[in-house]
C-alpha positions as CSV (number, residue, x, y, z in Angstrom):
1,M,-0.1,9.7,25.2
2,N,1.5,12.8,23.8
3,W,-0.3,13.8,20.6
4,I,2.5,16.2,19.6
5,D,5.2,13.6,19.9
6,P,7.7,14.3,17.0
7,Y,7.4,10.8,15.6
8,L,3.6,10.9,15.6
9,F,3.7,14.4,14.1
10,F,6.0,13.1,11.3
11,L,3.7,10.2,10.6
12,T,0.6,12.4,10.6
13,A,2.2,15.0,8.3
14,L,3.3,12.2,5.9
15,A,-0.2,10.8,5.9
16,L,-1.7,14.2,5.0
17,C,0.8,14.6,2.2
18,V,-0.1,11.1,0.8
19,V,-3.9,11.9,1.0
20,F,-3.3,15.3,-0.7
21,V,-1.4,13.5,-3.5
22,S,-4.2,11.0,-4.0
23,L,-6.7,13.8,-4.4
24,A,-4.4,15.7,-6.8
25,L,-4.3,12.6,-9.0
26,L,-8.0,12.9,-9.5
27,K,-7.7,16.2,-11.3
28,P,-8.3,16.2,-15.1
29,P,-7.3,14.5,-17.3
30,R,-9.0,11.5,-15.5
31,K,-7.5,8.4,-17.0
32,L,-8.0,5.0,-15.4
33,S,-4.3,4.7,-14.6
34,R,-4.4,7.9,-12.6
35,I,-7.6,6.9,-10.8
36,L,-6.1,3.5,-9.8
37,L,-3.0,5.2,-8.6
38,A,-5.1,7.7,-6.7
39,I,-7.0,4.9,-5.0
40,A,-3.8,3.1,-4.1
41,A,-2.2,6.3,-2.7
42,G,-5.4,7.1,-0.8
43,L,-5.3,3.7,0.8
44,C,-1.7,4.3,1.8
45,G,-2.7,7.6,3.4
46,I,-5.6,6.0,5.3
47,F,-3.3,3.2,6.4
48,M,-0.9,5.7,7.9
49,F,-3.7,7.6,9.7
50,L,-5.0,4.3,11.2
51,T,-1.5,3.4,12.3
52,V,-1.1,6.7,14.1
53,L,-4.4,6.2,15.9
54,E,-3.4,2.7,16.9
55,L,-0.2,4.1,18.4
56,V,-2.2,6.8,20.3
57,I,-5.1,4.7,21.6
58,D,-4.6,2.4,24.6
59,D,-7.9,0.6,24.5
60,F,-7.4,-3.0,23.3
61,D,-10.7,-3.4,21.4
62,W,-10.2,-0.1,19.5
63,M,-6.6,-1.0,18.7
64,L,-7.8,-4.3,17.2
65,R,-10.5,-2.6,15.2
66,L,-7.9,-0.2,13.8
67,R,-5.6,-3.0,13.0
68,N,-8.4,-4.8,11.1
69,M,-9.1,-1.6,9.1
70,Q,-5.3,-1.4,8.3
71,Q,-5.5,-4.9,6.8
72,I,-8.1,-3.8,4.3
73,A,-5.7,-1.1,3.0
74,I,-2.7,-3.4,2.9
75,I,-4.6,-6.2,1.1
76,L,-6.2,-4.0,-1.6
77,I,-3.3,-1.7,-2.4
78,S,-1.5,-4.3,-4.4
79,V,-4.6,-5.1,-6.5
80,F,-5.0,-1.5,-7.6
81,L,-1.2,-1.1,-8.2
82,L,-1.3,-4.1,-10.5
83,G,-4.2,-2.5,-12.4
84,Y,-2.1,0.7,-12.6
85,A,0.8,-1.1,-14.1
86,R,-1.4,-2.6,-16.8
87,E,-2.9,0.7,-17.7
88,L,0.5,2.4,-17.7
89,Y,1.6,0.2,-20.5
90,H,-1.5,-0.1,-22.5
91,A,-4.9,1.6,-21.9
92,A,-7.5,-1.1,-21.9
93,P,-9.9,-0.1,-19.1
94,A,-12.5,-2.9,-19.6
95,K,-9.8,-5.6,-19.4
96,T,-8.0,-3.9,-16.5
97,M,-11.2,-3.7,-14.5
98,K,-12.0,-7.3,-15.2
99,W,-8.6,-8.4,-13.9
100,I,-9.0,-6.2,-10.8
101,G,-12.4,-7.9,-10.1
102,I,-10.8,-11.4,-10.6
103,L,-7.7,-10.7,-8.5
104,G,-9.7,-8.8,-5.9
105,T,-11.8,-11.8,-5.1
106,V,-9.1,-13.5,-3.1
107,S,-8.4,-10.2,-1.3
108,I,-12.1,-9.8,-0.4
109,I,-12.1,-13.4,1.0
110,D,-9.0,-12.5,3.0
111,I,-10.7,-9.4,4.5
112,L,-13.8,-11.3,5.4
113,L,-11.8,-14.0,7.2
114,V,-9.9,-11.3,9.1
115,Y,-13.1,-9.7,10.3
116,T,-14.8,-12.9,11.2
117,D,-11.8,-14.4,13.0
118,P,-13.4,-14.1,16.5
119,L,-16.0,-16.6,15.2
120,H,-13.7,-19.2,13.7
121,G,-10.1,-18.4,14.8
122,L,-8.7,-19.5,11.5
123,M,-6.5,-16.4,11.0
124,R,-4.9,-15.5,14.3
125,S,-3.5,-17.8,17.0
126,D,-2.8,-15.0,19.4
127,V,-3.3,-11.2,19.7
128,A,-1.5,-9.1,22.2
129,V,-0.5,-5.5,23.0
130,V,3.2,-4.7,22.9
131,Q,5.2,-1.6,23.8
132,V,7.5,-0.1,21.2
133,W,9.4,3.0,22.4
134,N,6.7,5.0,24.3
135,F,3.8,3.6,22.1
136,T,1.6,0.6,22.3
137,E,0.6,-1.5,19.2
138,I,-1.1,-4.8,18.4
139,S,1.1,-7.8,17.9
140,I,-0.5,-10.7,16.0
141,Q,0.6,-14.4,15.8
142,S,-0.7,-15.6,12.4
143,T,-2.0,-19.1,11.7
144,A,-0.8,-21.0,8.6
145,L,-3.9,-19.9,6.7
146,N,-3.3,-16.2,7.5
147,S,0.4,-16.5,6.5
148,F,-0.6,-18.2,3.2
149,L,-3.2,-15.5,2.4
150,G,-0.8,-12.8,3.6
151,V,1.7,-13.8,0.8
152,Y,-0.9,-13.0,-1.9
153,P,-0.6,-9.2,-1.8
154,F,3.2,-9.5,-2.1
155,V,2.9,-11.9,-5.0
156,L,0.7,-9.3,-6.7
157,T,3.4,-6.7,-5.9
158,L,6.1,-8.9,-7.5
159,V,3.9,-9.4,-10.6
160,T,3.4,-5.6,-10.8
161,I,7.2,-5.1,-10.6
162,F,7.7,-7.7,-13.3
163,L,5.1,-6.0,-15.6
164,L,6.7,-2.6,-15.2
165,L,10.2,-4.0,-16.0
166,R,8.9,-6.2,-18.8
167,N,6.9,-3.4,-20.4
168,M,9.8,-1.0,-20.1
169,F,11.3,-2.4,-23.3
170,D,8.1,-2.0,-25.3
171,V,7.4,1.6,-24.6
172,P,9.1,4.6,-26.3
173,K,12.6,5.4,-25.0
174,Q,11.6,8.5,-23.1
175,Y,9.1,6.5,-21.0
176,R,11.5,3.7,-19.9
177,V,13.0,5.6,-17.0
178,V,9.5,6.1,-15.6
179,H,8.7,2.4,-15.7
180,W,12.1,1.5,-14.2
181,L,11.6,4.0,-11.3
182,S,8.0,2.9,-10.7
183,A,9.2,-0.7,-10.4
184,C,11.9,0.3,-7.9
185,V,9.3,2.3,-5.9
186,V,6.7,-0.5,-5.8
187,S,9.4,-2.8,-4.4
188,L,9.8,-0.7,-1.2
189,P,7.0,-2.5,0.8
190,V,8.4,-5.9,-0.2
191,L,11.9,-4.9,0.8
192,A,10.6,-3.5,4.1
193,V,8.9,-6.8,5.0
194,I,12.1,-8.6,4.3
195,I,14.5,-6.3,6.0
196,T,12.7,-5.1,9.1
197,P,12.7,-8.5,10.9
198,M,16.5,-8.5,10.6
199,L,16.8,-5.2,12.4
200,T,18.1,-5.2,16.0
201,F,15.7,-2.5,17.1
202,E,11.9,-2.0,16.8
203,I,10.2,0.8,14.9
204,P,6.5,1.8,15.7
205,G,4.3,1.5,12.6
206,K,7.3,0.2,10.6
207,I,5.1,-1.0,7.7
208,A,3.3,2.3,7.2
209,L,6.5,4.2,6.3
210,P,7.4,2.3,3.1
211,F,3.8,2.4,1.9
212,S,3.6,6.1,2.3
213,S,7.0,6.6,0.7
214,M,5.8,4.4,-2.2
215,A,2.7,6.5,-2.7
216,L,4.6,9.8,-2.8
217,L,7.3,8.5,-5.2
218,L,4.8,6.9,-7.5
219,N,3.1,10.3,-7.8
220,Y,6.5,11.8,-8.7
221,C,6.9,9.1,-11.4
222,E,3.4,9.9,-12.7
223,Q,4.2,13.6,-12.9
224,Q,7.5,12.7,-14.8
225,K,5.5,10.6,-17.3
226,R,3.0,13.5,-17.9
227,C,5.9,15.9,-18.5
228,K,7.6,13.6,-21.0
229,Y,4.3,13.1,-22.7
230,R,3.8,16.9,-23.1
231,L,7.3,17.3,-24.4
232,A,6.8,14.5,-26.9
233,S,3.6,16.1,-28.1
234,V,5.2,19.5,-28.8
């Protein structure tokens, strides 16, 4: 496999940008909203790195391990984004962390079922390697239980979008654009899941691209919010 393939180089560079953004969000002032956004962005970056490795590696067992690790990121990103949306509207760290713990319980169960699937076979009916362009990646046929649990992160994402749009009308006027833009950005992964099956061509790592774009654009929205806050404080 060609490690300097332009597409792989693009994905790797994008992943590095996302990880850099997540680390930059941890700089002072450290508010819970920024920490949650940093965690979500970091998971997006890790997801992209794991996707690149899956496209590069040809060994089936390692590809499956990488796909399982990708599932952790996908499942947890929506939980932290929902916490970020709550904090963006009203800072209540104790309540937000409580909600993250409650909502994250289902996500942890989902992750455990994915990792123990070889023992019970409840999550995947078939796992195969397919070729897309010049790359190989894992193709998974989900069971009904896996499909049901797979909807959960997207339900949380829809709730996040609703919160951002709902709270947009309760915040000062100068912050409304930030909420609206954040809602549009968070919807990117949902739109990707809906649109990509309709495409007449395949894209390697097609889910990683909208997640990384979301992380970068959310950082932009966060920076815009900080700028508006500074201007309002002057």
